[in-house]
N, CA, C and O atoms as a DFTB+ gen file, in Angstrom:
440 C
 N C O
     1  1      47.626    -102.965     -26.244
     2  2      47.484    -103.017     -24.811
     3  2      48.526    -103.981     -24.259
     4  3      48.697    -105.097     -24.752
     5  1      49.222    -103.514     -23.215
     6  2      50.282    -104.336     -22.622
     7  2      49.662    -105.358     -21.682
     8  3      48.728    -105.060     -20.936
     9  1      50.191    -106.541     -21.734
    10  2      49.705    -107.616     -20.879
    11  2      50.373    -107.527     -19.510
    12  3      51.551    -107.184     -19.414
    13  1      49.624    -107.835     -18.453
    14  2      50.166    -107.812     -17.090
    15  2      50.866    -109.137     -16.851
    16  3      50.331    -110.209     -17.133
    17  1      52.076    -109.036     -16.324
    18  2      52.859    -110.257     -16.098
    19  2      52.301    -111.048     -14.919
    20  3      51.594    -110.509     -14.068
    21  1      52.632    -112.331     -14.888
    22  2      52.216    -113.178     -13.767
    23  2      52.766    -112.649     -12.449
    24  3      52.092    -112.717     -11.421
    25  1      53.978    -112.128     -12.473
    26  2      54.578    -111.579     -11.258
    27  2      53.750    -110.407     -10.739
    28  3      53.458    -110.338      -9.545
    29  1      53.369    -109.486     -11.620
    30  2      52.566    -108.332     -11.204
    31  2      51.186    -108.757     -10.689
    32  3      50.680    -108.201      -9.715
    33  1      50.588    -109.744     -11.352
    34  2      49.292    -110.255     -10.896
    35  2      49.405    -110.824      -9.484
    36  3      48.561    -110.566      -8.625
    37  1      50.451    -111.593      -9.264
    38  2      50.640    -112.204      -7.946
    39  2      50.951    -111.169      -6.876
    40  3      50.579    -111.349      -5.717
    41  1      51.623    -110.095      -7.245
    42  2      51.877    -109.016      -6.274
    43  2      50.567    -108.341      -5.865
    44  3      50.364    -108.010      -4.697
    45  1      49.695    -108.145      -6.833
    46  2      48.395    -107.545      -6.536
    47  2      47.588    -108.464      -5.613
    48  3      46.979    -108.003      -4.648
    49  1      47.590    -109.762      -5.915
    50  2      46.892    -110.726      -5.062
    51  2      47.484    -110.703      -3.657
    52  3      46.751    -110.724      -2.667
    53  1      48.814    -110.660      -3.574
    54  2      49.477    -110.624      -2.267
    55  2      49.061    -109.386      -1.478
    56  3      48.747    -109.484      -0.292
    57  1      49.056    -108.227      -2.125
    58  2      48.663    -106.993      -1.442
    59  2      47.226    -107.089      -0.922
    60  3      46.917    -106.646       0.184
    61  1      46.374    -107.670      -1.736
    62  2      44.981    -107.829      -1.306
    63  2      44.889    -108.786      -0.115
    64  3      44.137    -108.531       0.826
    65  1      45.634    -109.864      -0.150
    66  2      45.605    -110.822       0.951
    67  2      46.176    -110.219       2.233
    68  3      45.673    -110.492       3.323
    69  1      47.219    -109.406       2.109
    70  2      47.779    -108.720       3.279
    71  2      46.721    -107.788       3.870
    72  3      46.547    -107.734       5.087
    73  1      46.019    -107.061       3.011
    74  2      44.945    -106.177       3.479
    75  2      43.862    -106.986       4.190
    76  3      43.406    -106.608       5.268
    77  1      43.450    -108.114       3.576
    78  2      42.430    -108.963       4.198
    79  2      42.889    -109.481       5.555
    80  3      42.107    -109.520       6.504
    81  1      44.149    -109.878       5.649
    82  2      44.681    -110.389       6.910
    83  2      44.644    -109.308       7.986
    84  3      44.282    -109.588       9.129
    85  1      45.015    -108.079       7.636
    86  2      44.941    -106.976       8.604
    87  2      43.502    -106.762       9.062
    88  3      43.248    -106.557      10.249
    89  1      42.573    -106.811       8.128
    90  2      41.162    -106.645       8.475
    91  2      40.704    -107.741       9.434
    92  3      40.024    -107.470      10.423
    93  1      41.080    -108.965       9.133
    94  2      40.657    -110.100       9.963
    95  2      41.287    -110.033      11.350
    96  3      40.631    -110.337      12.346
    97  1      42.543    -109.642      11.419
    98  2      43.198    -109.508      12.727
    99  2      42.522    -108.431      13.561
   100  3      42.350    -108.592      14.769
   101  1      42.143    -107.342      12.924
   102  2      41.417    -106.291      13.633
   103  2      40.077    -106.784      14.145
   104  3      39.677    -106.459      15.263
   105  1      39.384    -107.567      13.333
   106  2      38.091    -108.126      13.741
   107  2      38.261    -109.087      14.913
   108  3      37.455    -109.086      15.844
   109  1      39.306    -109.905      14.867
   110  2      39.582    -110.841      15.961
   111  2      39.861    -110.076      17.250
   112  3      39.364    -110.453      18.312
   113  1      40.650    -109.007      17.170
   114  2      40.941    -108.204      18.365
   115  2      39.659    -107.603      18.938
   116  3      39.468    -107.581      20.154
   117  1      38.791    -107.121      18.067
   118  2      37.526    -106.549      18.530
   119  2      36.666    -107.614      19.211
   120  3      36.069    -107.354      20.256
   121  1      36.600    -108.797      18.632
   122  2      35.828    -109.885      19.243
   123  2      36.420    -110.303      20.583
   124  3      35.680    -110.615      21.517
   125  1      37.741    -110.312      20.686
   126  2      38.388    -110.644      21.961
   127  2      38.057    -109.603      23.021
   128  3      37.803    -109.951      24.174
   129  1      38.056    -108.325      22.639
   130  2      37.679    -107.262      23.580
   131  2      36.227    -107.438      24.031
   132  3      35.913    -107.288      25.212
   133  1      35.354    -107.753      23.087
   134  2      33.943    -107.947      23.430
   135  2      33.759    -109.128      24.378
   136  3      32.991    -109.042      25.336
   137  1      34.454    -110.221      24.117
   138  2      34.347    -111.391      24.997
   139  2      34.858    -111.082      26.398
   140  3      34.255    -111.500      27.386
   141  1      35.965    -110.354      26.486
   142  2      36.510    -109.987      27.797
   143  2      35.516    -109.102      28.553
   144  3      35.322    -109.272      29.757
   145  1      34.896    -108.170      27.855
   146  2      33.906    -107.293      28.486
   147  2      32.678    -108.094      28.920
   148  3      32.128    -107.849      29.993
   149  1      32.252    -109.036      28.103
   150  2      31.115    -109.893      28.471
   151  2      31.427    -110.711      29.722
   152  3      30.575    -110.857      30.598
   153  1      32.651    -111.245      29.806
   154  2      33.046    -112.014      30.995
   155  2      33.076    -111.118      32.228
   156  3      32.642    -111.525      33.306
   157  1      33.590    -109.895      32.069
   158  2      33.643    -108.957      33.189
   159  2      32.232    -108.613      33.664
   160  3      31.965    -108.604      34.866
   161  1      31.337    -108.332      32.728
   162  2      29.955    -107.992      33.087
   163  2      29.247    -109.162      33.760
   164  3      28.486    -108.968      34.707
   165  1      29.495    -110.368      33.276
   166  2      28.876    -111.555      33.882
   167  2      29.362    -111.737      35.316
   168  3      28.583    -112.094      36.199
   169  1      30.652    -111.493      35.546
   170  2      31.204    -111.623      36.899
   171  2      30.594    -110.573      37.828
   172  3      30.264    -110.875      38.975
   173  1      30.445    -109.350      37.337
   174  2      29.834    -108.286      38.145
   175  2      28.380    -108.637      38.451
   176  3      27.930    -108.472      39.585
   177  1      27.645    -109.117      37.456
   178  2      26.241    -109.484      37.670
   179  2      26.120    -110.630      38.669
   180  3      25.227    -110.634      39.517
   181  1      27.025    -111.601      38.562
   182  2      26.998    -112.732      39.498
   183  2      27.233    -112.237      40.918
   184  3      26.558    -112.676      41.850
   185  1      28.186    -111.327      41.088
   186  2      28.453    -110.778      42.423
   187  2      27.275    -109.965      42.939
   188  3      26.920    -110.058      44.115
   189  1      26.675    -109.179      42.076
   190  2      25.564    -108.325      42.507
   191  2      24.338    -109.144      42.902
   192  3      23.503    -108.668      43.671
   193  1      24.221    -110.347      42.398
   194  2      23.078    -111.203      42.721
   195  2      23.421    -112.251      43.768
   196  3      22.724    -113.258      43.899
   197  1      24.479    -112.018      44.502
   198  2      24.899    -112.952      45.549
   199  2      25.294    -112.146      46.782
   200  3      25.285    -110.915      46.768
   201  1      25.634    -112.849      47.826
   202  2      26.052    -112.232      49.080
   203  2      27.345    -112.878      49.520
   204  3      27.786    -113.871      48.942
   205  1      27.948    -112.310      50.542
   206  2      29.231    -112.811      51.025
   207  2      29.271    -112.638      52.539
   208  3      28.865    -111.600      53.062
   209  1      29.759    -113.650      53.237
   210  2      29.928    -113.540      54.687
   211  2      31.416    -113.379      54.965
   212  3      32.224    -114.265      54.687
   213  1      31.751    -112.228      55.520
   214  2      33.138    -111.972      55.921
   215  2      33.340    -112.635      57.282
   216  3      32.604    -112.339      58.223
   217  1      34.316    -113.515      57.400
   218  2      34.491    -114.273      58.649
   219  2      34.746    -113.371      59.853
   220  3      35.303    -112.281      59.731
   221  1      34.319    -113.860      61.023
   222  2      34.605    -113.077      62.228
   223  2      36.101    -113.139      62.501
   224  3      36.799    -114.052      62.059
   225  1      36.563    -112.160      63.228
   226  2      37.996    -112.047      63.481
   227  2      38.674    -111.117      62.490
   228  3      39.775    -110.631      62.747
   229  1      38.028    -110.868      61.365
   230  2      38.576    -109.948      60.377
   231  2      38.450    -108.536      60.929
   232  3      37.356    -108.121      61.310
   233  1      39.522    -107.810      60.977
   234  2      39.471    -106.461      61.537
   235  2      39.270    -106.473      63.034
   236  3      38.758    -105.503      63.592
   237  1      39.661    -107.554      63.703
   238  2      39.591    -107.701      65.165
   239  2      38.161    -107.622      65.688
   240  3      37.912    -107.038      66.742
   241  1      37.218    -108.214      64.945
   242  2      35.822    -108.249      65.389
   243  2      35.520    -109.632      65.943
   244  3      36.181    -110.615      65.608
   245  1      34.517    -109.682      66.789
   246  2      34.088    -110.979      67.315
   247  2      32.780    -111.427      66.658
   248  3      32.060    -112.256      67.214
   249  1      32.476    -110.887      65.488
   250  2      31.279    -111.275      64.744
   251  2      31.603    -111.293      63.245
   252  3      32.529    -110.621      62.789
   253  1      30.834    -112.063      62.502
   254  2      30.966    -112.102      61.042
   255  2      30.074    -111.005      60.455
   256  3      29.150    -110.527      61.113
   257  1      30.356    -110.617      59.225
   258  2      29.586    -109.540      58.590
   259  2      29.045    -110.030      57.245
   260  3      29.783    -110.562      56.416
   261  1      27.744    -109.835      57.052
   262  2      27.100    -110.172      55.784
   263  2      27.182    -108.964      54.860
   264  3      26.814    -107.853      55.243
   265  1      27.664    -109.186      53.645
   266  2      27.800    -108.129      52.635
   267  2      27.057    -108.531      51.371
   268  3      26.799    -109.713      51.144
   269  1      26.716    -107.552      50.556
   270  2      26.294    -107.844      49.185
   271  2      27.538    -108.336      48.449
   272  3      28.657    -107.968      48.805
   273  1      27.348    -109.155      47.440
   274  2      28.484    -109.741      46.733
   275  2      29.442    -108.727      46.146
   276  3      30.645    -108.981      46.083
   277  1      28.935    -107.585      45.716
   278  2      29.782    -106.581      45.095
   279  2      30.373    -105.560      46.053
   280  3      31.066    -104.642      45.616
   281  1      30.117    -105.697      47.341
   282  2      30.626    -104.739      48.326
   283  2      32.149    -104.815      48.380
   284  3      32.724    -105.896      48.508
   285  1      32.781    -103.673      48.283
   286  2      34.247    -103.646      48.306
   287  2      34.807    -103.820      49.707
   288  3      36.004    -104.063      49.861
   289  1      33.974    -103.701      50.727
   290  2      34.459    -103.881      52.094
   291  2      34.564    -105.350      52.479
   292  3      35.373    -105.711      53.334
   293  1      33.759    -106.194      51.861
   294  2      33.711    -107.600      52.255
   295  2      34.302    -108.532      51.220
   296  3      33.590    -109.381      50.683
   297  1      35.561    -108.399      50.929
   298  2      36.184    -109.218      49.890
   299  2      36.618    -110.591      50.382
   300  3      36.941    -111.458      49.569
   301  1      36.634    -110.806      51.671
   302  2      37.001    -112.129      52.193
   303  2      35.751    -112.976      52.306
   304  3      34.682    -112.477      52.657
   305  1      35.884    -114.240      52.014
   306  2      34.742    -115.149      52.062
   307  2      34.157    -115.336      50.677
   308  3      34.186    -114.428      49.846
   309  1      33.630    -116.518      50.441
   310  2      33.076    -116.834      49.125
   311  2      31.657    -116.319      48.955
   312  3      30.989    -115.961      49.925
   313  1      31.214    -116.287      47.721
   314  2      29.851    -115.863      47.423
   315  2      28.866    -116.945      47.855
   316  3      29.129    -118.140      47.719
   317  1      27.725    -116.498      48.380
   318  2      26.677    -117.441      48.788
   319  2      25.372    -117.038      48.104
   320  3      25.169    -115.864      47.794
   321  1      24.490    -118.006      47.870
   322  2      23.202    -117.686      47.242
   323  2      22.247    -117.014      48.228
   324  3      22.512    -116.945      49.428
   325  1      21.153    -116.532      47.700
   326  2      20.163    -115.803      48.483
   327  2      19.661    -116.612      49.678
   328  3      19.555    -116.077      50.782
   329  1      19.354    -117.880      49.476
   330  2      18.805    -118.704      50.564
   331  2      19.755    -118.747      51.758
   332  3      19.313    -118.666      52.904
   333  1      21.033    -118.871      51.502
   334  2      22.008    -118.886      52.601
   335  2      22.137    -117.509      53.239
   336  3      22.358    -117.401      54.445
   337  1      22.001    -116.460      52.438
   338  2      22.057    -115.107      53.000
   339  2      20.871    -114.867      53.931
   340  3      21.021    -114.232      54.975
   341  1      19.699    -115.370      53.560
   342  2      18.514    -115.242      54.422
   343  2      18.753    -115.967      55.739
   344  3      18.419    -115.447      56.803
   345  1      19.326    -117.158      55.676
   346  2      19.651    -117.894      56.909
   347  2      20.674    -117.136      57.749
   348  3      20.582    -117.107      58.976
   349  1      21.638    -116.530      57.088
   350  2      22.678    -115.791      57.818
   351  2      22.084    -114.637      58.615
   352  3      22.593    -114.296      59.683
   353  1      21.015    -114.036      58.108
   354  2      20.366    -112.932      58.828
   355  2      19.849    -113.363      60.191
   356  3      19.768    -112.546      61.108
   357  1      19.502    -114.626      60.335
   358  2      18.941    -115.101      61.605
   359  2      20.012    -115.498      62.620
   360  3      19.690    -115.795      63.771
   361  1      21.254    -115.506      62.219
   362  2      22.340    -115.892      63.126
   363  2      22.756    -114.709      63.998
   364  3      22.920    -113.593      63.505
   365  1      22.925    -114.961      65.301
   366  2      23.298    -113.894      66.235
   367  2      24.719    -113.388      66.015
   368  3      25.012    -112.226      66.294
   369  1      25.594    -114.241      65.522
   370  2      27.002    -113.858      65.380
   371  2      27.305    -113.207      64.024
   372  3      28.461    -112.922      63.712
   373  1      26.256    -112.974      63.220
   374  2      26.442    -112.321      61.920
   375  2      25.702    -110.995      61.931
   376  3      24.516    -110.936      62.255
   377  1      26.403    -109.947      61.578
   378  2      25.797    -108.621      61.471
   379  2      25.849    -108.176      60.016
   380  3      26.649    -108.680      59.229
   381  1      24.996    -107.238      59.673
   382  2      24.946    -106.731      58.300
   383  2      25.882    -105.540      58.133
   384  3      26.021    -104.707      59.029
   385  1      26.505    -105.480      56.990
   386  2      27.361    -104.340      56.647
   387  2      26.490    -103.083      56.614
   388  3      25.416    -103.079      56.013
   389  1      26.960    -102.027      57.261
   390  2      26.198    -100.783      57.308
   391  2      26.353     -99.970      56.022
   392  3      25.602     -99.022      55.792
   393  1      27.316    -100.335      55.193
   394  2      27.549     -99.607      53.945
   395  2      26.688    -100.167      52.807
   396  3      25.967     -99.418      52.147
   397  1      26.763    -101.477      52.580
   398  2      26.043    -102.069      51.437
   399  2      24.642    -102.557      51.791
   400  3      23.886    -102.929      50.894
   401  1      24.281    -102.568      53.049
   402  2      22.965    -102.986      53.558
   403  2      22.405    -104.227      52.849
   404  3      21.425    -104.137      52.110
   405  1      23.032    -105.374      53.079
   406  2      22.623    -106.593      52.375
   407  2      21.245    -107.109      52.763
   408  3      20.651    -107.902      52.032
   409  1      20.735    -106.668      53.906
   410  2      19.417    -107.146      54.343
   411  2      18.290    -106.592      53.476
   412  3      17.191    -107.147      53.453
   413  1      18.562    -105.496      52.764
   414  2      17.565    -104.923      51.872
   415  2      17.193    -105.960      50.816
   416  3      18.058    -106.463      50.100
   417  1      15.938    -106.269      50.726
   418  2      15.494    -107.254      49.745
   419  2      15.516    -108.682      50.248
   420  3      15.001    -109.576      49.577
   421  1      16.101    -108.918      51.418
   422  2      16.130    -110.276      51.963
   423  2      15.062    -110.480      53.026
   424  3      14.425    -111.533      53.065
   425  1      14.856    -109.494      53.884
   426  2      13.953    -109.662      55.031
   427  2      12.500    -109.848      54.618
   428  3      11.777    -110.615      55.255
   429  1      12.063    -109.178      53.588
   430  2      10.662    -109.247      53.191
   431  2      10.250    -110.572      52.589
   432  3       9.056    -110.868      52.545
   433  1      11.182    -111.377      52.127
   434  2      10.840    -112.613      51.415
   435  2      11.404    -113.852      52.085
   436  3      11.819    -114.789      51.402
   437  1      11.424    -113.874      53.395
   438  2      11.994    -115.037      54.087
   439  2      11.084    -116.226      54.004
   440  3      11.408    -117.289      54.533
């Protein structure tokens, strides 16, 4: 039986390590994709559970508009919590968006 040289043994080890490295890089890429998706979902959930007041003067209006956080019409203005959205409903100069209807779920629990 012929003996395997040290060079051949080391080549086999190298090939195995290259394979392992490819596997690990693939796993890292998958984990990075999962983390990015988790961050995206968390941002969407945060927006959906918040509200936004679009400042008056936007679109040549003389009133501000209350939107749900995820409404694509009300991208100006920062997110506000539920308590502030409830207060905003009582303001005369703030109207509710007719598309996303942010008052749904707010009026019953003031």
